[in-house]
DRENBA-317472 format. One record per atom (N, C-alpha, C, O, CB): residue number from 1; residue in one letter; x, y, z. Coordinates in Angstrom, 1 decimal. Each point is the difference from the previous one (the first is absolute). Glycine has a CB too. Example, Ala and Ser with C-alpha at 12.3 -4.5 7.8 and 13.67 -1.06 7.14 Angstrom:
BEGIN
[node 1 "a" [13.2 -5.7 7.8]]
[node 1 "a" [-0.9 1.2 0.0]]
[node 1 "a" [0.9 1.2 0.0]]
[node 1 "a" [1.0 0.0 0.7]]
[node 1 "a" [-2.9 -1.2 0.5]]
[node 2 "s" [1.5 2.3 -1.9]]
[node 2 "s" [0.9 1.1 0.0]]
[node 2 "s" [-0.8 1.1 0.8]]
[node 2 "s" [0.5 1.1 0.1]]
[node 2 "s" [0.7 -1.7 -2.3]]
***
This chain:
BEGIN
[node 1 "m" [98.5 17.6 94.8]]
[node 1 "m" [-0.2 -1.0 0.7]]
[node 1 "m" [-0.9 0.4 1.3]]
[node 1 "m" [-0.9 -0.7 0.4]]
[node 1 "m" [3.2 -0.4 -1.4]]
[node 2 "i" [-1.9 2.3 1.6]]
[node 2 "i" [-0.7 0.4 1.3]]
[node 2 "i" [-1.5 0.5 -0.5]]
[node 2 "i" [-0.9 0.0 0.8]]
[node 2 "i" [3.2 0.8 0.6]]
[node 3 "s" [-2.5 -0.4 -2.7]]
[node 3 "s" [-1.2 0.4 -0.5]]
[node 3 "s" [-0.9 -1.3 -0.2]]
[node 3 "s" [-1.1 0.1 0.3]]
[node 3 "s" [2.2 2.0 -1.3]]
[node 4 "v" [-0.6 -3.1 0.6]]
[node 4 "v" [-0.5 -1.1 -0.1]]
[node 4 "v" [-0.5 -0.8 1.3]]
[node 4 "v" [-1.0 -0.6 0.0]]
[node 4 "v" [2.4 0.8 -2.0]]
[node 5 "l" [-0.5 0.1 2.9]]
[node 5 "l" [-0.6 -0.3 1.5]]
[node 5 "l" [-1.1 0.7 0.4]]
[node 5 "l" [-1.0 -0.5 0.3]]
[node 5 "l" [3.1 0.0 0.5]]
[node 6 "l" [-1.9 1.9 -0.9]]
[node 6 "l" [-1.1 0.8 0.5]]
[node 6 "l" [-1.2 -0.1 -0.6]]
[node 6 "l" [-1.0 0.2 0.6]]
[node 6 "l" [2.4 1.1 -0.1]]
[node 7 "r" [-1.4 -1.8 -1.9]]
[node 7 "r" [-1.4 -0.2 -0.6]]
[node 7 "r" [-0.5 -1.4 0.5]]
[node 7 "r" [-1.2 -0.2 0.1]]
[node 7 "r" [1.7 1.7 -2.3]]
[node 8 "f" [0.3 -2.3 2.4]]
[node 8 "f" [-0.5 -1.4 0.6]]
[node 8 "f" [-0.7 0.2 1.3]]
[node 8 "f" [-1.1 -0.4 0.3]]
[node 8 "f" [3.1 -0.8 -1.4]]
[node 9 "a" [-1.0 2.0 1.9]]
[node 9 "a" [-0.6 0.4 1.3]]
[node 9 "a" [-1.4 0.7 0.2]]
[node 9 "a" [-0.8 -0.1 0.9]]
[node 9 "a" [3.1 0.2 -0.4]]
[node 10 "r" [-2.3 0.8 -1.7]]
[node 10 "r" [-1.5 0.7 -0.2]]
[node 10 "r" [-1.1 -1.0 0.0]]
[node 10 "r" [-1.1 0.1 0.6]]
[node 10 "r" [2.1 1.8 -1.9]]
[node 11 "q" [-0.6 -2.9 0.1]]
[node 11 "q" [-1.0 -0.9 -0.1]]
[node 11 "q" [-0.3 -0.9 1.2]]
[node 11 "q" [-1.2 -0.2 0.3]]
[node 11 "q" [1.8 0.4 -2.7]]
[node 12 "v" [0.1 -0.6 2.9]]
[node 12 "v" [-0.1 -0.6 1.4]]
[node 12 "v" [-0.9 0.5 0.9]]
[node 12 "v" [-1.0 -0.5 0.6]]
[node 12 "v" [3.2 0.1 -0.8]]
[node 13 "v" [-1.6 1.9 0.4]]
[node 13 "v" [-1.1 0.7 1.0]]
[node 13 "v" [-1.5 0.1 -0.8]]
[node 13 "v" [-0.9 -0.6 0.6]]
[node 13 "v" [2.9 2.3 0.7]]
[node 14 "q" [-2.1 -1.2 -2.3]]
[node 14 "q" [-1.0 0.0 -0.8]]
[node 14 "q" [-1.1 -1.2 0.4]]
[node 14 "q" [-1.1 0.2 0.4]]
[node 14 "q" [2.9 0.9 -2.2]]
[node 15 "n" [-1.2 -2.2 1.6]]
[node 15 "n" [-0.5 -1.4 0.3]]
[node 15 "n" [-0.5 -0.1 1.5]]
[node 15 "n" [-1.0 -0.6 0.3]]
[node 15 "n" [2.5 -0.4 -2.1]]
[node 16 "v" [-0.8 1.5 2.5]]
[node 16 "v" [-0.2 0.1 1.6]]
[node 16 "v" [-1.2 0.7 0.2]]
[node 16 "v" [-0.9 -0.5 0.7]]
[node 16 "v" [3.2 0.4 -0.2]]
[node 17 "l" [-2.3 1.4 -1.0]]
[node 17 "l" [-1.0 1.0 -0.1]]
[node 17 "l" [-1.4 -0.5 -0.4]]
[node 17 "l" [-1.0 0.2 0.6]]
[node 17 "l" [2.8 1.4 -1.2]]
[node 18 "s" [-1.6 -2.4 -0.6]]
[node 18 "s" [-1.2 -0.7 -0.4]]
[node 18 "s" [-0.7 -0.9 0.9]]
[node 18 "s" [-1.2 0.1 0.3]]
[node 18 "s" [2.2 0.0 -2.3]]
[node 19 "q" [0.0 -0.9 2.6]]
[node 19 "q" [-0.6 -1.1 1.0]]
[node 19 "q" [-0.4 0.7 1.1]]
[node 19 "q" [-1.1 -0.5 0.5]]
[node 19 "q" [2.7 -1.3 -1.1]]
[node 20 "l" [-1.1 3.0 1.4]]
[node 20 "l" [-0.6 0.5 1.0]]
[node 20 "l" [-1.3 0.6 -0.3]]
[node 20 "l" [-0.9 0.2 0.9]]
[node 20 "l" [3.1 0.0 -0.1]]
[node 21 "t" [-2.5 0.2 -2.1]]
[node 21 "t" [-1.3 0.6 -0.2]]
[node 21 "t" [-1.0 -1.1 -0.1]]
[node 21 "t" [-1.2 0.2 0.4]]
[node 21 "t" [2.1 1.8 -1.5]]
[node 22 "q" [-0.4 -3.0 0.5]]
[node 22 "q" [-1.0 -1.3 -0.1]]
[node 22 "q" [-0.3 -0.4 1.5]]
[node 22 "q" [-1.2 -0.1 0.3]]
[node 22 "q" [2.4 -1.0 -2.6]]
[node 23 "q" [-0.4 1.1 3.2]]
[node 23 "q" [0.0 -0.3 1.4]]
[node 23 "q" [-1.0 1.0 0.5]]
[node 23 "q" [-1.0 -0.5 0.5]]
[node 23 "q" [3.5 -0.3 -0.4]]
[node 24 "f" [-2.4 2.0 -0.2]]
[node 24 "f" [-0.9 0.8 0.6]]
[node 24 "f" [-1.5 -0.1 -0.5]]
[node 24 "f" [-1.0 0.2 0.8]]
[node 24 "f" [3.1 1.3 -0.5]]
[node 25 "n" [-2.1 -1.7 -1.7]]
[node 25 "n" [-1.6 -0.4 -0.6]]
[node 25 "n" [-0.4 -1.1 0.6]]
[node 25 "n" [-1.2 -0.1 0.0]]
[node 25 "n" [1.5 1.0 -2.1]]
[node 26 "i" [0.4 -1.9 2.5]]
[node 26 "i" [-0.5 -1.2 0.6]]
[node 26 "i" [-0.4 0.2 1.5]]
[node 26 "i" [-1.0 -0.5 0.4]]
[node 26 "i" [2.5 -0.7 -1.9]]
[node 27 "v" [-0.7 1.9 2.3]]
[node 27 "v" [-0.4 0.5 1.1]]
[node 27 "v" [-1.4 0.7 0.0]]
[node 27 "v" [-1.0 -0.4 0.7]]
[node 27 "v" [3.4 0.4 -0.2]]
[node 28 "q" [-2.4 1.0 -1.4]]
[node 28 "q" [-1.2 0.6 -0.1]]
[node 28 "q" [-1.4 -0.8 -0.5]]
[node 28 "q" [-1.1 0.2 0.6]]
[node 28 "q" [2.7 1.7 -1.0]]
[node 29 "e" [-1.3 -2.7 -0.4]]
[node 29 "e" [-1.1 -0.7 -0.6]]
[node 29 "e" [-0.4 -1.2 0.8]]
[node 29 "e" [-1.2 -0.4 -0.1]]
[node 29 "e" [2.0 1.3 -1.9]]
[node 30 "q" [0.1 -1.6 2.7]]
[node 30 "q" [-0.4 -1.2 0.6]]
[node 30 "q" [0.0 0.3 1.5]]
[node 30 "q" [-0.6 -0.9 0.6]]
[node 30 "q" [1.6 -0.5 -2.4]]
[node 31 "a" [-0.6 2.4 2.4]]
[node 31 "a" [0.1 0.1 1.2]]
[node 31 "a" [-1.1 1.1 0.5]]
[node 31 "a" [-1.0 -0.2 0.6]]
[node 31 "a" [3.4 -0.6 -0.7]]
[node 32 "y" [-1.9 2.0 -0.2]]
[node 32 "y" [-0.6 1.5 0.4]]
[node 32 "y" [-1.5 -0.1 -0.5]]
[node 32 "y" [-0.9 0.1 0.7]]
[node 32 "y" [3.3 1.4 -0.8]]
[node 33 "s" [-2.6 -1.6 -1.1]]
[node 33 "s" [-1.0 0.2 -0.6]]
[node 33 "s" [-1.1 -1.1 0.4]]
[node 33 "s" [-1.1 0.5 0.3]]
[node 33 "s" [2.5 0.6 -2.0]]
[node 34 "p" [-1.2 -2.3 1.9]]
[node 34 "p" [-1.1 -1.0 0.5]]
[node 34 "p" [-0.2 0.4 1.4]]
[node 34 "p" [-1.1 -0.2 0.5]]
[node 34 "p" [1.6 -1.7 -2.0]]
[node 35 "m" [0.4 2.3 2.3]]
[node 35 "m" [-0.3 0.4 1.3]]
[node 35 "m" [-0.9 1.1 0.2]]
[node 35 "m" [-0.8 0.1 0.9]]
[node 35 "m" [2.8 -1.1 -0.5]]
[node 36 "q" [-1.7 2.0 -1.3]]
[node 36 "q" [-0.9 1.3 0.0]]
[node 36 "q" [-1.3 -0.5 -0.5]]
[node 36 "q" [-1.0 0.6 0.6]]
[node 36 "q" [2.7 1.1 -1.0]]
[node 37 "a" [-2.0 -2.7 -0.5]]
[node 37 "a" [-1.2 -0.1 -0.4]]
[node 37 "a" [-0.5 -0.8 1.2]]
[node 37 "a" [-1.2 0.3 0.3]]
[node 37 "a" [1.5 -0.2 -2.8]]
[node 38 "m" [0.2 -1.1 3.2]]
[node 38 "m" [-0.7 -0.6 1.0]]
[node 38 "m" [-0.4 0.8 1.1]]
[node 38 "m" [-1.0 -0.2 0.7]]
[node 38 "m" [2.2 -1.7 -1.2]]
[node 39 "v" [-0.4 3.0 0.8]]
[node 39 "v" [-0.3 1.0 1.2]]
[node 39 "v" [-1.3 0.8 -0.5]]
[node 39 "v" [-0.9 0.2 0.7]]
[node 39 "v" [3.5 0.1 0.2]]
[node 40 "q" [-2.6 0.0 -2.2]]
[node 40 "q" [-1.1 0.9 -0.6]]
[node 40 "q" [-1.4 -1.0 0.0]]
[node 40 "q" [-1.1 0.5 0.2]]
[node 40 "q" [2.9 1.0 -1.8]]
[node 41 "q" [-1.5 -2.6 1.3]]
[node 41 "q" [-1.5 -0.9 0.1]]
[node 41 "q" [-0.3 -0.3 1.4]]
[node 41 "q" [-1.2 -0.1 0.3]]
[node 41 "q" [1.6 -1.2 -2.4]]
[node 42 "v" [0.4 1.3 3.0]]
[node 42 "v" [-0.3 -0.1 1.5]]
[node 42 "v" [-0.8 1.3 0.3]]
[node 42 "v" [-1.1 -0.1 0.4]]
[node 42 "v" [3.2 -1.3 0.3]]
[node 43 "t" [-1.4 2.7 -1.0]]
[node 43 "t" [-0.6 1.1 0.4]]
[node 43 "t" [-1.3 0.3 -0.6]]
[node 43 "t" [-0.9 0.6 0.6]]
[node 43 "t" [3.1 0.1 -0.1]]
[node 44 "d" [-2.4 -1.3 -1.8]]
[node 44 "d" [-1.2 0.1 -0.7]]
[node 44 "d" [-1.2 -0.9 0.8]]
[node 44 "d" [-1.2 0.3 -0.1]]
[node 44 "d" [2.6 0.0 -2.3]]
[node 45 "g" [-1.1 -1.1 3.2]]
[node 45 "g" [-0.8 -0.8 0.6]]
[node 45 "g" [-0.1 -1.5 -0.3]]
[node 45 "g" [-1.0 -0.7 0.4]]
[node 45 "g" [0.0 2.7 -0.2]]
[node 46 "v" [2.0 -2.7 -0.9]]
[node 46 "v" [-0.1 -1.1 -0.2]]
[node 46 "v" [0.2 -0.9 1.4]]
[node 46 "v" [-0.6 -1.1 0.1]]
[node 46 "v" [1.3 1.7 -2.5]]
[node 47 "w" [0.0 -0.1 3.3]]
[node 47 "w" [0.1 -0.4 1.3]]
[node 47 "w" [-0.1 1.0 0.9]]
[node 47 "w" [0.6 1.1 -0.2]]
[node 47 "w" [0.6 -2.8 -0.4]]
[node 48 "v" [-2.0 1.4 1.9]]
[node 48 "v" [-0.2 1.1 0.7]]
[node 48 "v" [0.2 -0.7 1.5]]
[node 48 "v" [-0.2 -1.2 0.2]]
[node 48 "v" [-1.6 2.6 -2.1]]
[node 49 "g" [2.2 -0.5 2.7]]
[node 49 "g" [0.2 -0.6 1.4]]
[node 49 "g" [1.4 0.4 0.6]]
[node 49 "g" [0.7 0.7 -0.7]]
[node 49 "g" [-2.3 -2.7 0.1]]
[node 50 "k" [2.0 1.6 1.8]]
[node 50 "k" [1.3 0.3 0.5]]
[node 50 "k" [1.0 -0.8 -0.7]]
[node 50 "k" [1.1 0.5 0.0]]
[node 50 "k" [-2.1 0.0 2.2]]
[node 51 "g" [0.8 -1.6 -2.8]]
[node 51 "g" [1.0 -0.7 -0.6]]
[node 51 "g" [0.2 0.7 -1.3]]
[node 51 "g" [1.2 0.2 -0.4]]
[node 51 "g" [-1.8 -2.3 1.5]]
[node 52 "a" [-0.4 2.6 -1.8]]
[node 52 "a" [0.3 0.7 -1.1]]
[node 52 "a" [0.7 1.3 0.3]]
[node 52 "a" [0.8 0.4 -0.8]]
[node 52 "a" [-2.6 -1.6 -0.2]]
[node 53 "d" [1.5 1.9 1.9]]
[node 53 "d" [0.7 1.2 0.7]]
[node 53 "d" [1.5 -0.3 0.1]]
[node 53 "d" [0.9 0.7 -0.5]]
[node 53 "d" [-3.0 0.0 1.8]]
[node 54 "a" [2.3 -1.7 -0.6]]
[node 54 "a" [1.4 -0.4 0.4]]
[node 54 "a" [0.8 -0.5 -1.3]]
[node 54 "a" [1.2 0.1 -0.1]]
[node 54 "a" [-1.9 -0.7 2.7]]
[node 55 "f" [-0.1 -0.1 -3.7]]
[node 55 "f" [0.6 -0.2 -1.1]]
[node 55 "f" [0.6 1.1 -0.9]]
[node 55 "f" [1.0 -0.1 -0.6]]
[node 55 "f" [-2.4 -1.7 0.9]]
[node 56 "v" [0.6 2.9 -0.5]]
[node 56 "v" [0.2 1.1 -0.5]]
[node 56 "v" [1.1 0.9 0.6]]
[node 56 "v" [0.8 0.5 -0.8]]
[node 56 "v" [-3.1 -0.8 0.3]]
[node 57 "d" [2.3 0.3 2.0]]
[node 57 "d" [0.9 0.8 0.5]]
[node 57 "d" [1.6 -0.9 -0.2]]
[node 57 "d" [1.0 0.6 -0.1]]
[node 57 "d" [-3.0 0.5 1.9]]
[node 58 "e" [1.9 -2.4 -1.8]]
[node 58 "e" [1.5 -0.7 0.1]]
[node 58 "e" [0.3 0.2 -1.6]]
[node 58 "e" [1.2 0.4 -0.3]]
[node 58 "e" [-1.5 -2.4 2.4]]
[node 59 "v" [-0.6 1.8 -3.2]]
[node 59 "v" [0.5 0.3 -0.9]]
[node 59 "v" [0.6 1.2 -0.6]]
[node 59 "v" [1.0 0.2 -0.7]]
[node 59 "v" [-2.2 -1.8 0.9]]
[node 60 "s" [0.1 2.6 0.1]]
[node 60 "s" [0.4 1.4 -0.3]]
[node 60 "s" [1.2 0.6 0.9]]
[node 60 "s" [0.7 1.0 -0.3]]
[node 60 "s" [-3.2 -0.8 -0.4]]
[node 61 "g" [2.5 -0.8 1.8]]
[node 61 "g" [1.2 0.5 1.0]]
[node 61 "g" [1.2 -0.5 -0.1]]
[node 61 "g" [1.0 0.7 0.3]]
[node 61 "g" [-2.4 -0.2 1.1]]
[node 62 "l" [1.5 -1.8 -1.6]]
[node 62 "l" [1.2 -0.9 -0.1]]
[node 62 "l" [0.3 -0.3 -1.5]]
[node 62 "l" [0.9 0.6 -0.6]]
[node 62 "l" [-1.3 -1.7 3.0]]
[node 63 "m" [-0.1 0.3 -2.8]]
[node 63 "m" [0.2 -0.8 -1.5]]
[node 63 "m" [0.3 1.0 -1.0]]
[node 63 "m" [1.0 -0.1 -0.5]]
[node 63 "m" [-2.6 -1.7 1.0]]
[node 64 "m" [0.6 2.8 -0.8]]
[node 64 "m" [0.0 0.8 -1.3]]
[node 64 "m" [1.0 1.1 0.5]]
[node 64 "m" [0.5 0.6 -1.0]]
[node 64 "m" [-3.1 -1.1 0.0]]
[node 65 "p" [3.1 0.9 2.0]]
[node 65 "p" [1.0 0.8 0.1]]
[node 65 "p" [1.4 -0.5 -0.1]]
[node 65 "p" [1.0 0.6 -0.3]]
[node 65 "p" [-2.6 0.6 1.4]]
[node 66 "g" [1.6 -2.5 -0.7]]
[node 66 "g" [1.2 -1.0 -0.1]]
[node 66 "g" [0.2 -0.2 -1.5]]
[node 66 "g" [1.1 0.0 -0.4]]
[node 66 "g" [-1.5 -1.2 2.8]]
[node 67 "v" [-0.6 0.8 -3.2]]
[node 67 "v" [0.1 0.0 -1.5]]
[node 67 "v" [0.4 1.3 -0.5]]
[node 67 "v" [1.1 0.2 -0.6]]
[node 67 "v" [-3.0 -1.9 0.5]]
[node 68 "g" [1.3 2.5 0.4]]
[node 68 "g" [0.4 1.6 -0.6]]
[node 68 "g" [1.5 0.3 0.3]]
[node 68 "g" [0.7 0.6 -0.8]]
[node 68 "g" [-3.1 0.4 1.2]]
[node 69 "k" [2.9 -1.5 0.9]]
[node 69 "k" [1.4 0.3 0.2]]
[node 69 "k" [0.9 -1.0 -0.9]]
[node 69 "k" [1.2 0.3 -0.3]]
[node 69 "k" [-1.7 0.4 2.7]]
[node 70 "i" [-0.1 -1.7 -2.8]]
[node 70 "i" [1.1 -0.9 -0.9]]
[node 70 "i" [0.0 0.8 -1.5]]
[node 70 "i" [1.1 0.3 -0.6]]
[node 70 "i" [-1.8 -2.9 1.8]]
[node 71 "g" [-0.5 3.0 -1.6]]
[node 71 "g" [0.0 0.8 -1.2]]
[node 71 "g" [0.7 1.2 0.1]]
[node 71 "g" [0.6 0.3 -1.0]]
[node 71 "g" [-2.6 -1.3 0.5]]
[node 72 "d" [2.1 1.9 1.5]]
[node 72 "d" [0.7 1.1 0.1]]
[node 72 "d" [1.5 -0.5 0.0]]
[node 72 "d" [0.8 0.5 -0.8]]
[node 72 "d" [-2.7 0.7 2.1]]
[node 73 "g" [2.3 -2.1 -0.4]]
[node 73 "g" [1.4 -0.6 -0.1]]
[node 73 "g" [0.5 -0.2 -1.5]]
[node 73 "g" [1.1 0.3 -0.3]]
[node 73 "g" [-1.7 -1.5 2.5]]
[node 74 "i" [-0.2 0.7 -3.1]]
[node 74 "i" [0.3 -0.6 -1.3]]
[node 74 "i" [0.0 1.4 -0.6]]
[node 74 "i" [0.9 0.1 -0.9]]
[node 74 "i" [-2.0 -2.5 1.0]]
[node 75 "n" [0.4 3.3 0.1]]
[node 75 "n" [0.1 1.3 -0.8]]
[node 75 "n" [1.4 0.9 0.2]]
[node 75 "n" [0.6 0.6 -0.9]]
[node 75 "n" [-3.1 -0.6 1.2]]
[node 76 "v" [2.7 -0.1 1.2]]
[node 76 "v" [1.2 0.6 0.3]]
[node 76 "v" [1.0 -0.5 -0.6]]
[node 76 "v" [0.7 0.8 -0.6]]
[node 76 "v" [-1.5 -0.2 2.3]]
[node 77 "f" [1.0 -2.0 -1.6]]
[node 77 "f" [1.2 -0.7 -0.5]]
[node 77 "f" [-0.1 0.3 -1.5]]
[node 77 "f" [1.1 0.2 -0.5]]
[node 77 "f" [-1.1 -2.2 2.3]]
[node 78 "s" [-1.1 2.1 -2.6]]
[node 78 "s" [0.2 0.2 -1.6]]
[node 78 "s" [0.5 1.2 -0.1]]
[node 78 "s" [0.9 0.2 -0.9]]
[node 78 "s" [-2.9 -1.5 0.0]]
[node 79 "k" [1.7 2.4 1.7]]
[node 79 "k" [0.3 1.5 -0.2]]
[node 79 "k" [1.6 0.0 0.3]]
[node 79 "k" [0.8 0.6 -0.7]]
[node 79 "k" [-3.4 0.6 1.4]]
[node 80 "n" [3.0 -1.7 0.2]]
[node 80 "n" [1.3 -0.3 0.3]]
[node 80 "n" [0.9 -0.5 -1.0]]
[node 80 "n" [1.1 0.5 -0.2]]
[node 80 "n" [-2.0 -0.9 2.2]]
[node 81 "i" [0.5 -0.5 -2.7]]
[node 81 "i" [0.7 -0.6 -1.0]]
[node 81 "i" [0.0 1.0 -1.0]]
[node 81 "i" [1.0 0.4 -0.5]]
[node 81 "i" [-1.5 -2.8 1.2]]
[node 82 "t" [-0.7 2.8 -1.1]]
[node 82 "t" [0.1 1.0 -1.0]]
[node 82 "t" [0.9 1.1 0.1]]
[node 82 "t" [0.7 0.3 -1.0]]
[node 82 "t" [-2.6 -0.9 0.8]]
[node 83 "n" [1.9 1.2 1.3]]
[node 83 "n" [1.0 1.1 0.4]]
[node 83 "n" [1.6 -0.6 -0.1]]
[node 83 "n" [0.8 0.6 -0.6]]
[node 83 "n" [-2.7 0.5 2.4]]
[node 84 "a" [2.0 -2.2 -1.3]]
[node 84 "a" [1.4 -0.6 -0.3]]
[node 84 "a" [0.5 -0.1 -1.5]]
[node 84 "a" [1.2 0.2 -0.5]]
[node 84 "a" [-1.7 -1.6 2.6]]
[node 85 "m" [-0.6 1.0 -2.8]]
[node 85 "m" [0.2 0.0 -1.6]]
[node 85 "m" [0.5 1.2 -0.3]]
[node 85 "m" [1.1 0.1 -0.6]]
[node 85 "m" [-2.9 -1.5 0.0]]
[node 86 "d" [1.0 2.6 1.0]]
[node 86 "d" [0.3 1.2 -0.5]]
[node 86 "d" [1.1 0.4 0.3]]
[node 86 "d" [0.7 0.6 -0.8]]
[node 86 "d" [-2.7 -0.1 0.8]]
[node 87 "v" [2.6 -0.6 1.2]]
[node 87 "v" [1.3 0.3 0.3]]
[node 87 "v" [1.1 -0.7 -0.8]]
[node 87 "v" [1.0 0.5 -0.4]]
[node 87 "v" [-1.9 0.0 2.5]]
[node 88 "m" [0.6 -1.8 -2.2]]
[node 88 "m" [1.0 -0.6 -0.9]]
[node 88 "m" [0.1 0.5 -1.4]]
[node 88 "m" [1.1 0.2 -0.6]]
[node 88 "m" [-1.4 -2.3 1.9]]
[node 89 "d" [-1.0 2.5 -2.0]]
[node 89 "d" [0.2 0.5 -1.3]]
[node 89 "d" [0.8 1.4 0.0]]
[node 89 "d" [0.9 0.3 -0.8]]
[node 89 "d" [-3.0 -1.5 0.2]]
[node 90 "r" [1.7 2.0 1.7]]
[node 90 "r" [0.7 1.3 0.2]]
[node 90 "r" [1.4 -0.1 -0.1]]
[node 90 "r" [0.8 0.7 -0.7]]
[node 90 "r" [-2.5 0.1 2.1]]
[node 91 "a" [2.1 -2.0 -0.5]]
[node 91 "a" [1.7 0.0 0.2]]
[node 91 "a" [0.4 -0.7 -1.3]]
[node 91 "a" [1.2 0.2 -0.3]]
[node 91 "a" [-0.9 -0.4 3.1]]
[node 92 "d" [-0.9 -0.6 -3.4]]
[node 92 "d" [0.5 -0.5 -1.4]]
[node 92 "d" [0.1 1.0 -1.0]]
[node 92 "d" [0.9 -0.1 -0.8]]
[node 92 "d" [-2.0 -2.0 1.1]]
[node 93 "d" [0.1 3.3 -0.3]]
[node 93 "d" [0.1 1.1 -1.0]]
[node 93 "d" [1.2 0.9 0.3]]
[node 93 "d" [0.8 0.5 -0.8]]
[node 93 "d" [-3.3 -0.6 0.5]]
[node 94 "q" [2.6 0.3 1.8]]
[node 94 "q" [1.3 0.8 0.3]]
[node 94 "q" [1.2 -0.8 -0.2]]
[node 94 "q" [0.9 0.7 -0.5]]
[node 94 "q" [-2.1 0.5 2.1]]
[node 95 "v" [1.3 -2.5 -1.4]]
[node 95 "v" [1.4 -0.6 -0.4]]
[node 95 "v" [0.2 0.0 -1.5]]
[node 95 "v" [1.1 0.3 -0.5]]
[node 95 "v" [-1.1 -1.9 2.5]]
[node 96 "s" [-1.1 1.4 -2.8]]
[node 96 "s" [0.1 0.1 -1.5]]
[node 96 "s" [0.6 1.4 -0.4]]
[node 96 "s" [0.9 0.2 -0.8]]
[node 96 "s" [-3.0 -1.8 0.5]]
[node 97 "g" [1.4 2.5 1.0]]
[node 97 "g" [0.4 1.3 -0.5]]
[node 97 "g" [1.7 0.4 0.4]]
[node 97 "g" [0.8 0.7 -0.7]]
[node 97 "g" [-3.5 0.0 1.0]]
[node 98 "m" [2.8 -1.3 0.8]]
[node 98 "m" [1.5 0.2 0.4]]
[node 98 "m" [0.9 -0.7 -0.8]]
[node 98 "m" [1.1 0.6 -0.3]]
[node 98 "m" [-1.7 -0.3 2.5]]
[node 99 "v" [0.5 -1.5 -2.6]]
[node 99 "v" [0.7 -0.7 -0.7]]
[node 99 "v" [0.1 0.6 -1.6]]
[node 99 "v" [1.1 0.1 -0.6]]
[node 99 "v" [-1.8 -2.2 2.3]]
[node 100 "n" [-0.5 2.5 -2.3]]
[node 100 "n" [0.0 0.6 -1.1]]
[node 100 "n" [0.9 1.3 -0.1]]
[node 100 "n" [0.8 0.3 -0.9]]
[node 100 "n" [-3.0 -1.4 0.7]]
[node 101 "a" [2.1 2.0 1.3]]
[node 101 "a" [0.8 1.3 0.2]]
[node 101 "a" [1.6 -0.5 0.0]]
[node 101 "a" [0.9 0.5 -0.7]]
[node 101 "a" [-3.0 0.8 2.3]]
[node 102 "l" [2.2 -2.2 -0.9]]
[node 102 "l" [1.6 -0.5 0.1]]
[node 102 "l" [0.4 -0.5 -1.2]]
[node 102 "l" [1.2 0.2 -0.4]]
[node 102 "l" [-1.4 -0.9 2.7]]
[node 103 "g" [-0.7 -0.1 -3.1]]
[node 103 "g" [0.4 -0.4 -1.3]]
[node 103 "g" [0.2 1.1 -1.0]]
[node 103 "g" [1.0 -0.1 -0.7]]
[node 103 "g" [-2.1 -1.9 1.1]]
[node 104 "d" [0.4 3.0 -0.4]]
[node 104 "d" [0.1 1.5 -0.8]]
[node 104 "d" [1.5 0.3 0.5]]
[node 104 "d" [0.8 0.3 -0.8]]
[node 104 "d" [-3.5 0.6 0.8]]
[node 105 "i" [3.0 -0.8 1.2]]
[node 105 "i" [1.3 0.8 0.3]]
[node 105 "i" [1.2 -0.9 -0.5]]
[node 105 "i" [1.1 0.5 -0.4]]
[node 105 "i" [-2.2 0.8 2.6]]
[node 106 "f" [0.9 -2.6 -2.2]]
[node 106 "f" [1.0 -0.8 -0.6]]
[node 106 "f" [0.1 0.0 -1.4]]
[node 106 "f" [1.1 -0.2 -0.5]]
[node 106 "f" [-1.4 -1.0 2.2]]
[node 107 "d" [-0.8 1.4 -2.4]]
[node 107 "d" [-0.2 0.1 -1.4]]
[node 107 "d" [0.7 1.4 -0.4]]
[node 107 "d" [0.7 0.1 -1.0]]
[node 107 "d" [-3.0 -1.5 1.0]]
[node 108 "s" [2.1 2.5 0.9]]
[node 108 "s" [0.6 1.3 -0.4]]
[node 108 "s" [1.7 0.0 0.1]]
[node 108 "s" [0.7 0.7 -0.8]]
[node 108 "s" [-3.1 0.5 1.7]]
[node 109 "i" [2.8 -2.2 0.1]]
[node 109 "i" [1.3 0.2 0.3]]
[node 109 "i" [0.8 -0.9 -1.3]]
[node 109 "i" [1.1 0.4 -0.5]]
[node 109 "i" [-1.8 -0.1 3.4]]
[node 110 "f" [0.0 -1.5 -3.2]]
[node 110 "f" [0.7 -0.9 -1.1]]
[node 110 "f" [-0.5 0.4 -1.3]]
[node 110 "f" [0.4 -0.6 -1.0]]
[node 110 "f" [-0.1 -1.4 2.5]]
***
């Protein structure tokens, strides 16, 4: 029964990790990359002047780092979940080993 629950929990966690990866990709594709492209276009001369400089400073100094922090947070969360799954798997292996050893002891007695 416990093994079934652990397999179910692993599937749920794998699904969460998949969703996190998708969210990270969305942040990259729909937020960070377009901002980076706009900054590059302005830097290449599409827009010049004080307004252009202010735009580049604002997007480069505030928006892009903020979006980057969101992506970093998603990555840290994913790594933490993966580490938790590893701990859960190791604990399950240890418990299984103990139960099997206990079973062997009882088998030798009876």
